[in-house]
Biopython code that builds the backbone (N, CA, C, O; Angstrom):
import numpy as np
from Bio.PDB.StructureBuilder import StructureBuilder

atoms = [
    (1, "UNK", "N", (-70.675, -10.447, 84.336)),
    (1, "UNK", "CA", (-69.632, -9.600, 83.793)),
    (1, "UNK", "C", (-68.472, -10.428, 83.239)),
    (1, "UNK", "O", (-67.810, -9.993, 82.296)),
    (2, "UNK", "N", (-68.211, -11.606, 83.799)),
    (2, "UNK", "CA", (-67.121, -12.435, 83.297)),
    (2, "UNK", "C", (-67.469, -13.087, 81.966)),
    (2, "UNK", "O", (-66.575, -13.576, 81.276)),
    (3, "UNK", "N", (-68.746, -13.107, 81.588)),
    (3, "UNK", "CA", (-69.140, -13.707, 80.316)),
    (3, "UNK", "C", (-68.653, -12.878, 79.134)),
    (3, "UNK", "O", (-68.398, -13.431, 78.064)),
    (4, "UNK", "N", (-68.521, -11.589, 79.297)),
    (4, "UNK", "CA", (-68.097, -10.733, 78.194)),
    (4, "UNK", "C", (-66.675, -11.053, 77.736)),
    (4, "UNK", "O", (-66.464, -11.222, 76.535)),
    (5, "UNK", "N", (-65.686, -11.146, 78.635)),
    (5, "UNK", "CA", (-64.343, -11.519, 78.176)),
    (5, "UNK", "C", (-64.316, -12.921, 77.556)),
    (5, "UNK", "O", (-63.598, -13.152, 76.584)),
    (6, "UNK", "N", (-65.091, -13.853, 78.111)),
    (6, "UNK", "CA", (-65.138, -15.204, 77.564)),
    (6, "UNK", "C", (-65.725, -15.192, 76.155)),
    (6, "UNK", "O", (-65.201, -15.846, 75.254)),
    (7, "UNK", "N", (-66.799, -14.457, 75.970)),
    (7, "UNK", "CA", (-67.414, -14.354, 74.643)),
    (7, "UNK", "C", (-66.453, -13.703, 73.651)),
    (7, "UNK", "O", (-66.385, -14.107, 72.490)),
    (8, "UNK", "N", (-65.715, -12.702, 74.109)),
    (8, "UNK", "CA", (-64.732, -12.041, 73.252)),
    (8, "UNK", "C", (-63.614, -13.009, 72.879)),
    (8, "UNK", "O", (-63.177, -13.045, 71.728)),
    (9, "UNK", "N", (-63.155, -13.790, 73.847)),
    (9, "UNK", "CA", (-62.114, -14.784, 73.566)),
    (9, "UNK", "C", (-62.604, -15.804, 72.545)),
    (9, "UNK", "O", (-61.885, -16.142, 71.604)),
    (10, "UNK", "N", (-63.819, -16.290, 72.729)),
    (10, "UNK", "CA", (-64.368, -17.276, 71.797)),
    (10, "UNK", "C", (-64.497, -16.697, 70.392)),
    (10, "UNK", "O", (-64.182, -17.373, 69.412)),
    (11, "UNK", "N", (-64.950, -15.472, 70.288)),
    (11, "UNK", "CA", (-65.076, -14.825, 68.978)),
    (11, "UNK", "C", (-63.709, -14.648, 68.323)),
    (11, "UNK", "O", (-63.564, -14.845, 67.117)),
    (12, "UNK", "N", (-62.718, -14.279, 69.110)),
    (12, "UNK", "CA", (-61.366, -14.105, 68.590)),
    (12, "UNK", "C", (-60.795, -15.431, 68.114)),
    (12, "UNK", "O", (-60.175, -15.497, 67.052)),
    (13, "UNK", "N", (-61.000, -16.483, 68.889)),
    (13, "UNK", "CA", (-60.527, -17.816, 68.503)),
    (13, "UNK", "C", (-61.178, -18.247, 67.193)),
    (13, "UNK", "O", (-60.501, -18.748, 66.295)),
    (14, "UNK", "N", (-62.485, -18.052, 67.085)),
    (14, "UNK", "CA", (-63.184, -18.422, 65.851)),
    (14, "UNK", "C", (-62.648, -17.649, 64.651)),
    (14, "UNK", "O", (-62.496, -18.210, 63.566)),
    (15, "UNK", "N", (-62.364, -16.371, 64.842)),
    (15, "UNK", "CA", (-61.817, -15.555, 63.753)),
    (15, "UNK", "C", (-60.430, -16.053, 63.352)),
    (15, "UNK", "O", (-60.132, -16.159, 62.162)),
    (16, "UNK", "N", (-59.587, -16.355, 64.324)),
    (16, "UNK", "CA", (-58.251, -16.887, 64.023)),
    (16, "UNK", "C", (-58.355, -18.212, 63.268)),
    (16, "UNK", "O", (-57.603, -18.459, 62.325)),
    (17, "UNK", "N", (-59.281, -19.048, 63.685)),
    (17, "UNK", "CA", (-59.464, -20.341, 63.018)),
    (17, "UNK", "C", (-59.915, -20.163, 61.574)),
    (17, "UNK", "O", (-59.512, -20.931, 60.700)),
    (18, "UNK", "N", (-60.740, -19.165, 61.318)),
    (18, "UNK", "CA", (-61.156, -18.878, 59.941)),
    (18, "UNK", "C", (-59.954, -18.467, 59.098)),
    (18, "UNK", "O", (-59.775, -18.957, 57.983)),
    (19, "UNK", "N", (-59.142, -17.577, 59.627)),
    (19, "UNK", "CA", (-57.975, -17.092, 58.900)),
    (19, "UNK", "C", (-56.993, -18.232, 58.632)),
    (19, "UNK", "O", (-56.399, -18.305, 57.556)),
    (20, "UNK", "N", (-56.826, -19.118, 59.609)),
    (20, "UNK", "CA", (-55.883, -20.229, 59.486)),
    (20, "UNK", "C", (-56.479, -21.457, 58.797)),
    (20, "UNK", "O", (-55.797, -22.467, 58.624)),
    (21, "UNK", "N", (-57.750, -21.370, 58.406)),
    (21, "UNK", "CA", (-58.447, -22.486, 57.759)),
    (21, "UNK", "C", (-58.447, -23.731, 58.647)),
    (21, "UNK", "O", (-58.055, -24.818, 58.221)),
    (22, "UNK", "N", (-58.892, -23.547, 59.884)),
    (22, "UNK", "CA", (-59.015, -24.633, 60.858)),
    (22, "UNK", "C", (-60.468, -24.721, 61.336)),
    (22, "UNK", "O", (-60.755, -24.416, 62.493)),
    (23, "UNK", "N", (-61.378, -25.132, 60.461)),
    (23, "UNK", "CA", (-62.792, -25.110, 60.831)),
    (23, "UNK", "C", (-63.153, -26.046, 61.977)),
    (23, "UNK", "O", (-64.005, -25.714, 62.802)),
    (24, "UNK", "N", (-62.523, -27.198, 62.036)),
    (24, "UNK", "CA", (-62.851, -28.144, 63.099)),
    (24, "UNK", "C", (-62.366, -27.629, 64.448)),
    (24, "UNK", "O", (-63.060, -27.772, 65.455)),
    (25, "UNK", "N", (-61.193, -27.039, 64.470)),
    (25, "UNK", "CA", (-60.689, -26.455, 65.720)),
    (25, "UNK", "C", (-61.663, -25.385, 66.197)),
    (25, "UNK", "O", (-62.025, -25.351, 67.373)),
    (26, "UNK", "N", (-62.081, -24.524, 65.300)),
    (26, "UNK", "CA", (-63.024, -23.468, 65.664)),
    (26, "UNK", "C", (-64.351, -24.007, 66.138)),
    (26, "UNK", "O", (-64.952, -23.471, 67.069)),
    (27, "UNK", "N", (-64.809, -25.062, 65.502)),
    (27, "UNK", "CA", (-66.107, -25.617, 65.856)),
    (27, "UNK", "C", (-66.122, -26.455, 67.117)),
    (27, "UNK", "O", (-67.152, -26.573, 67.781)),
    (28, "UNK", "N", (-64.976, -27.039, 67.450)),
    (28, "UNK", "CA", (-64.950, -27.949, 68.591)),
    (28, "UNK", "C", (-64.172, -27.432, 69.795)),
    (28, "UNK", "O", (-64.135, -28.104, 70.825)),
    (29, "UNK", "N", (-63.559, -26.274, 69.697)),
    (29, "UNK", "CA", (-62.712, -25.807, 70.799)),
    (29, "UNK", "C", (-63.491, -25.645, 72.100)),
    (29, "UNK", "O", (-62.979, -25.975, 73.170)),
    (30, "UNK", "N", (-64.713, -25.146, 72.021)),
    (30, "UNK", "CA", (-65.511, -24.950, 73.233)),
    (30, "UNK", "C", (-65.911, -26.250, 73.892)),
    (30, "UNK", "O", (-65.762, -26.407, 75.104)),
    (31, "UNK", "N", (-66.420, -27.189, 73.102)),
    (31, "UNK", "CA", (-66.870, -28.460, 73.679)),
    (31, "UNK", "C", (-65.697, -29.288, 74.182)),
    (31, "UNK", "O", (-65.800, -29.941, 75.221)),
    (32, "UNK", "N", (-64.578, -29.268, 73.456)),
    (32, "UNK", "CA", (-63.412, -30.011, 73.924)),
    (32, "UNK", "C", (-62.774, -29.347, 75.141)),
    (32, "UNK", "O", (-62.189, -30.034, 75.980)),
    (33, "UNK", "N", (-62.876, -28.034, 75.250)),
    (33, "UNK", "CA", (-62.371, -27.344, 76.444)),
    (33, "UNK", "C", (-63.183, -27.743, 77.668)),
    (33, "UNK", "O", (-62.626, -28.001, 78.735)),
    (34, "UNK", "N", (-64.500, -27.793, 77.509)),
    (34, "UNK", "CA", (-65.359, -28.209, 78.623)),
    (34, "UNK", "C", (-65.070, -29.650, 79.020)),
    (34, "UNK", "O", (-65.032, -29.978, 80.206)),
    (35, "UNK", "N", (-64.868, -30.505, 78.030)),
    (35, "UNK", "CA", (-64.541, -31.905, 78.308)),
    (35, "UNK", "C", (-63.198, -32.003, 79.022)),
    (35, "UNK", "O", (-63.048, -32.794, 79.953)),
    (36, "UNK", "N", (-62.227, -31.210, 78.594)),
    (36, "UNK", "CA", (-60.906, -31.224, 79.221)),
    (36, "UNK", "C", (-60.987, -30.812, 80.685)),
    (36, "UNK", "O", (-60.289, -31.375, 81.528)),
    (37, "UNK", "N", (-61.829, -29.839, 80.990)),
    (37, "UNK", "CA", (-62.007, -29.410, 82.381)),
    (37, "UNK", "C", (-62.645, -30.530, 83.193)),
    (37, "UNK", "O", (-62.188, -30.849, 84.291)),
    (38, "UNK", "N", (-63.714, -31.131, 82.642)),
    (38, "UNK", "CA", (-64.406, -32.216, 83.349)),
    (38, "UNK", "C", (-63.485, -33.395, 83.629)),
    (38, "UNK", "O", (-63.524, -33.989, 84.707)),
    (39, "UNK", "N", (-62.653, -33.725, 82.638)),
    (39, "UNK", "CA", (-61.798, -34.903, 82.748)),
    (39, "UNK", "C", (-60.400, -34.568, 83.261)),
    (39, "UNK", "O", (-59.528, -35.435, 83.331)),
    (40, "UNK", "N", (-60.200, -33.310, 83.615)),
    (40, "UNK", "CA", (-58.938, -32.827, 84.176)),
    (40, "UNK", "C", (-57.733, -33.117, 83.282)),
    (40, "UNK", "O", (-56.694, -33.593, 83.739)),
    (41, "UNK", "N", (-57.904, -32.817, 82.005)),
    (41, "UNK", "CA", (-56.798, -32.965, 81.070)),
    (41, "UNK", "C", (-55.826, -31.802, 81.243)),
    (41, "UNK", "O", (-56.195, -30.732, 81.727)),
    (42, "UNK", "N", (-54.603, -32.027, 80.847)),
    (42, "UNK", "CA", (-53.614, -30.952, 80.847)),
    (42, "UNK", "C", (-53.864, -30.056, 79.635)),
    (42, "UNK", "O", (-54.664, -30.386, 78.760)),
    (43, "UNK", "N", (-53.177, -28.933, 79.597)),
    (43, "UNK", "CA", (-53.286, -28.047, 78.436)),
    (43, "UNK", "C", (-52.835, -28.777, 77.170)),
    (43, "UNK", "O", (-53.445, -28.649, 76.109)),
    (44, "UNK", "N", (-51.757, -29.542, 77.308)),
    (44, "UNK", "CA", (-51.264, -30.273, 76.145)),
    (44, "UNK", "C", (-52.227, -31.378, 75.732)),
    (44, "UNK", "O", (-52.371, -31.661, 74.542)),
    (45, "UNK", "N", (-52.881, -32.001, 76.694)),
    (45, "UNK", "CA", (-53.884, -33.016, 76.377)),
    (45, "UNK", "C", (-55.047, -32.418, 75.608)),
    (45, "UNK", "O", (-55.540, -33.012, 74.650)),
    (46, "UNK", "N", (-55.481, -31.241, 76.030)),
    (46, "UNK", "CA", (-56.554, -30.525, 75.329)),
    (46, "UNK", "C", (-56.125, -30.172, 73.911)),
    (46, "UNK", "O", (-56.871, -30.389, 72.956)),
    (47, "UNK", "N", (-54.929, -29.633, 73.780)),
    (47, "UNK", "CA", (-54.436, -29.249, 72.460)),
    (47, "UNK", "C", (-54.303, -30.468, 71.557)),
    (47, "UNK", "O", (-54.632, -30.405, 70.372)),
    (48, "UNK", "N", (-53.826, -31.568, 72.108)),
    (48, "UNK", "CA", (-53.702, -32.804, 71.331)),
    (48, "UNK", "C", (-55.072, -33.263, 70.816)),
    (48, "UNK", "O", (-55.203, -33.624, 69.646)),
    (49, "UNK", "N", (-56.073, -33.252, 71.668)),
    (49, "UNK", "CA", (-57.422, -33.663, 71.267)),
    (49, "UNK", "C", (-57.980, -32.727, 70.196)),
    (49, "UNK", "O", (-58.622, -33.176, 69.246)),
    (50, "UNK", "N", (-57.739, -31.456, 70.347)),
    (50, "UNK", "CA", (-58.239, -30.466, 69.392)),
    (50, "UNK", "C", (-57.595, -30.653, 68.019)),
    (50, "UNK", "O", (-58.283, -30.646, 66.998)),
    (51, "UNK", "N", (-56.284, -30.819, 68.000)),
    (51, "UNK", "CA", (-55.588, -31.006, 66.731)),
    (51, "UNK", "C", (-55.911, -32.362, 66.109)),
    (51, "UNK", "O", (-55.993, -32.476, 64.886)),
    (52, "UNK", "N", (-56.094, -33.382, 66.932)),
    (52, "UNK", "CA", (-56.471, -34.704, 66.417)),
    (52, "UNK", "C", (-57.831, -34.636, 65.731)),
    (52, "UNK", "O", (-58.036, -35.271, 64.697)),
    (53, "UNK", "N", (-58.750, -33.879, 66.292)),
    (53, "UNK", "CA", (-60.068, -33.718, 65.672)),
    (53, "UNK", "C", (-59.937, -33.056, 64.304)),
    (53, "UNK", "O", (-60.611, -33.455, 63.354)),
    (54, "UNK", "N", (-59.077, -32.052, 64.201)),
    (54, "UNK", "CA", (-58.864, -31.372, 62.916)),
    (54, "UNK", "C", (-58.267, -32.338, 61.897)),
    (54, "UNK", "O", (-58.720, -32.391, 60.754)),
    (55, "UNK", "N", (-57.259, -33.096, 62.301)),
    (55, "UNK", "CA", (-56.619, -34.054, 61.401)),
    (55, "UNK", "C", (-57.614, -35.125, 60.960)),
    (55, "UNK", "O", (-57.685, -35.455, 59.776)),
    (56, "UNK", "N", (-58.374, -35.664, 61.895)),
    (56, "UNK", "CA", (-59.367, -36.694, 61.569)),
    (56, "UNK", "C", (-60.380, -36.184, 60.549)),
    (56, "UNK", "O", (-60.722, -36.886, 59.597)),
    (57, "UNK", "N", (-60.852, -34.966, 60.755)),
    (57, "UNK", "CA", (-61.841, -34.395, 59.836)),
    (57, "UNK", "C", (-61.238, -34.175, 58.447)),
    (57, "UNK", "O", (-61.899, -34.429, 57.440)),
    (58, "UNK", "N", (-60.007, -33.713, 58.387)),
    (58, "UNK", "CA", (-59.358, -33.503, 57.090)),
    (58, "UNK", "C", (-59.145, -34.825, 56.362)),
    (58, "UNK", "O", (-59.330, -34.913, 55.148)),
    (59, "UNK", "N", (-58.752, -35.860, 57.121)),
    (59, "UNK", "CA", (-58.563, -37.175, 56.510)),
    (59, "UNK", "C", (-59.892, -37.716, 55.987)),
    (59, "UNK", "O", (-59.946, -38.304, 54.906)),
    (60, "UNK", "N", (-60.949, -37.518, 56.745)),
    (60, "UNK", "CA", (-62.272, -37.979, 56.327)),
    (60, "UNK", "C", (-62.701, -37.281, 55.029)),
    (60, "UNK", "O", (-63.237, -37.914, 54.120)),
    (61, "UNK", "N", (-62.458, -35.979, 54.960)),
    (61, "UNK", "CA", (-62.805, -35.224, 53.749)),
    (61, "UNK", "C", (-61.939, -35.652, 52.563)),
    (61, "UNK", "O", (-62.427, -35.724, 51.435)),
    (62, "UNK", "N", (-60.659, -35.936, 52.810)),
    (62, "UNK", "CA", (-59.764, -36.364, 51.730)),
    (62, "UNK", "C", (-60.222, -37.701, 51.159)),
    (62, "UNK", "O", (-60.210, -37.892, 49.943)),
    (63, "UNK", "N", (-60.620, -38.613, 52.014)),
    (63, "UNK", "CA", (-61.114, -39.917, 51.558)),
    (63, "UNK", "C", (-62.390, -39.737, 50.748)),
    (63, "UNK", "O", (-62.557, -40.356, 49.697)),
    (64, "UNK", "N", (-63.279, -38.898, 51.231)),
    (64, "UNK", "CA", (-64.536, -38.652, 50.517)),
    (64, "UNK", "C", (-64.273, -38.052, 49.136)),
    (64, "UNK", "O", (-64.946, -38.409, 48.169)),
    (65, "UNK", "N", (-63.300, -37.146, 49.036)),
    (65, "UNK", "CA", (-62.961, -36.541, 47.736)),
    (65, "UNK", "C", (-62.403, -37.594, 46.778)),
    (65, "UNK", "O", (-62.722, -37.586, 45.589)),
    (66, "UNK", "N", (-61.575, -38.496, 47.294)),
    (66, "UNK", "CA", (-60.977, -39.533, 46.443)),
    (66, "UNK", "C", (-62.018, -40.518, 45.929)),
    (66, "UNK", "O", (-61.878, -41.062, 44.834)),
    (67, "UNK", "N", (-63.046, -40.742, 46.710)),
    (67, "UNK", "CA", (-64.077, -41.703, 46.323)),
    (67, "UNK", "C", (-65.047, -41.148, 45.289)),
    (67, "UNK", "O", (-65.798, -41.908, 44.679)),
    (68, "UNK", "N", (-65.041, -39.849, 45.085)),
    (68, "UNK", "CA", (-65.955, -39.237, 44.101)),
    (68, "UNK", "C", (-65.496, -39.502, 42.689)),
    (68, "UNK", "O", (-66.142, -39.064, 41.737)),
]
sb = StructureBuilder()
sb.init_structure("model")
sb.init_model(0)
sb.init_chain("A")
sb.init_seg("    ")
for serial, (resi, resn, name, xyz) in enumerate(atoms, 1):
    if name == "N":
        sb.init_residue(resn, " ", resi, " ")
    sb.init_atom(name, np.array(xyz, "f"), 0.0, 1.0, " ", f" {name:<3s}", serial, name[0])
structure = sb.get_structure()
């Protein structure tokens, strides 16, 4: 029964990420959340890792666009 609220939360997060154009955050939030729990990161540590992943991916795409 607890899986339903979790699934709803994940779906809502993915929808928000689509609206905000944050594809990496949407794609990695679950795996980075699990990693944060395993490694006992703080909420801010988790958020930092999530946003860093988004920035890294955007920078990688920007470099690829410039090289074309």
